[in-house]
SEZAKOL-705625 format. One record per residue (C-alpha): residue in three letters; x, y, z. Coordinates in steps of 0.02 Angstrom, whole numbers, padded with zeros to 5 digits, always signed. Layout:
! SEZAKOL-705625
ALAXYZ/...
END
This chain:
! SEZAKOL-705625
MET+00000+00000+00000/THR+00070+00169-00046/ASN+00070+00324+00063/LEU+00138+00470-00037/ASP+00127+00585+00115/GLY+00252+00473+00206/ARG+00379+00447+00067/LEU+00566+00450+00095/GLN+00555+00467+00283/GLY+00710+00431+00384/MET+00727+00302+00520/SER+00601+00313+00662/PHE+00518+00201+00791/GLN+00373+00171+00672/HIS+00486+00140+00521/PRO+00654+00071+00582/LEU+00733+00077+00407/GLY+00631+00223+00342/THR+00513+00225+00193/ASP+00539+00214+00006/GLN+00486+00336-00131/LEU+00307+00272-00123/GLY+00294+00283+00067/ARG+00309+00095+00098/ASP+00402+00031+00251/VAL+00574-00033+00196/LEU+00594-00160+00338/THR+00425-00241+00300/ARG+00467-00253+00115/LEU+00635-00334+00155/LEU+00556-00462+00271/LEU+00417-00507+00150/GLY+00539-00519+00004/GLY+00655-00629+00107/GLN+00511-00745+00151/GLN+00468-00768-00031/THR+00650-00794-00078/ILE+00680-00935+00046/GLY+00507-01009+00018/LEU+00422-00992+00187/
END
């Protein structure tokens, strides 16, 4: 889900690795991508 108001935010308690250019949480995207990569 995109959130253009929250794009490119730095690290915070809510977004430990910040957000990308579409406002998506980077940590969540890494975890979900890793799950798919290793097949869980």
